[in-house]
C-alpha positions, 0 to 999 in steps of 0.5 A: 770716442771711447774713454781711455786713461790718457795719463797712462798712455802718455807715460807709455809713449814717453817710456818708449821714446826714452828707451829708443829701441836699439838694433837688437830690438824687435822690428815691430818695436823699431817701427813703432818707435820710429813712427812715434818720433815722426808723429811728434817731431814731424807731424806735431801731433798730441798723444793725448788728443781724443778727437776722432779721425777726419772724415771726408764729406760725401762729395769729397769721398765720391770724387776719391772713389771715382778715381779708384774705380778699377781698384774698387772693382777688383777688391769688392768681393774679397772685402766681403769674404774677409768680413764674413771670415772675421765678423764673428770676432767683431771686426770691421774691414776697411780698404784705403787708397794710397793716401790713407782714405777709407774708400770701401768697408764692410761692417755688420749693420747692427754694429755700424754705429759703434764702429763709426763712433770709434772712427772706423767709417767710410771716408775716414783718413788714416795717414800718419801725418793726421793720426800718428801711429796706426795700422794703415799709417804704418803700412803706408810708411813701410809697405809691410804688414803690421798689427797695431794693438790697442795702446800701441796706437800713438793717439789716446783716442785709438788705444782701445782698437786693434788694427791688422793691416797689409799693403796692396801693390799695383802690377808695377810694384807701386803701393796703391792701398791698404787692407785693414781689419779692425776691432773695437774690443779684443784680448789684451795679448798682441799674439791673439791677433796673429791669425787675423793678421795672416788672413788679412795678408792673404786677402790683400794678395787676392785683391792684388792678383785680381787687380793685376788680371784686370789691368793686364786684360789686353796682354797674354797672361801666364797663371802658374803654381808650383803644384799642378792642382792649384793652377786653376783654383788659386794661381800664385804666380802671374806674368803678363807678356806681349805678342813679341814675347816680352814680359811686361808685368809680374805680380808680387809673388812672381817677383819674389820667387823668380830672379830677373823679374825686378827689371821689366820689360825683358824677353821671356827666353831670359826667364823660361827655357821655352819658345814663347810662340808655342804659348800663343797657339790656340791649342796651348790655351786648352790645357796645362804647361810644364814650364822650366825656368832657366835655373832649372826649377819647374812650374805648372801654368796655363795661358790666358789670351788677351781679353777684348775691351770696349774703348770709349771713342775719343772725340777730338774737336778741330778749332774751326772744322770744315763741313767735310772734316765734320762729316769725316769725324762724324763717320769715324765716331759712328764707326767706333760706336758701332764697333763698341756696340758689337763688342758689348753685344758679343760680351753679353752673348758670351756671358749669357746676358749676365751683366756683371760677368759681361762688365768684368769681361769688358773691363768696365763697371756694371753702371758703365755697362748699363749706361752703354746699353741704354745709349746703344739701345741694347735689349736682352732677348727676353725684353725684345 
């Protein structure tokens, strides 16, 4: 880990704790002081500790990543785009799960060793109980974006780092992860990180919305914006509803700006001044709609129909199956597999046999799609 003057850092921690920010202090100082107190009193951490973060073994990390497959699929491209935006300023980008474990990251190859020495590495664990005050831990605690800059970190080992982090929420509003951009060298002024912090928040929102659309693939979805020119390019409001006209999920921006979406499900007629059946018409999928809220405000939107997903057939086993039951089960499995094969072929044909696009349409990873293609002996036209 990089060398840090431990004595000066301990003095700063002591001064902040003795000062105990009052209600008039900035929200940032209040969050920092509260985290310091928890780090000392609840987690019994040492501010002078110079050891790096705990890093999972490859097997442990693989097990965690398997449980976050949908999250990783929705976030991969955004991580790469964010890194391309901040890499010239010497940042790495990390994605953690709700436990603070880094499940994906982006860093320049030639700088990987330096970031790894600083603890910024795949599989590193950043919960407050283990590392004290840091960007990821603060977001996991308060579900609010933050920049923890240099000596604001609790442990002396991380006081050369600057970490800008933002929360990522599921369609149900649960915190599922944190997006973080960290640098091992940066200007001393905390204000120098304002732009990076804002970019990280925007990227976290994009990941959220991508995760929302994947999770709601089997529902009807309204994609909306206050301006008609951004509905297709960058919809900010996403609302999922079922065939009975009940709103079943809404993204964070929708819950923030439309009253009544905090308690779901609820009928669309309570939110919008419309008959939802007209949104299900095939012609309604062709263009934009002017949607009026019950309060009188208007939004522009388009409708996305449910996307067919391939479902892995369930294989229930009776305790002592009879020959007839075995034949019936085998026939049912064969029918399910034929149906799944037909779905995969249809998706590949629709996507012109581009496997990554077909995998996204089917709601599965590319690796899973390739395994199913091999299993069902599906060959692209040029290989037949």
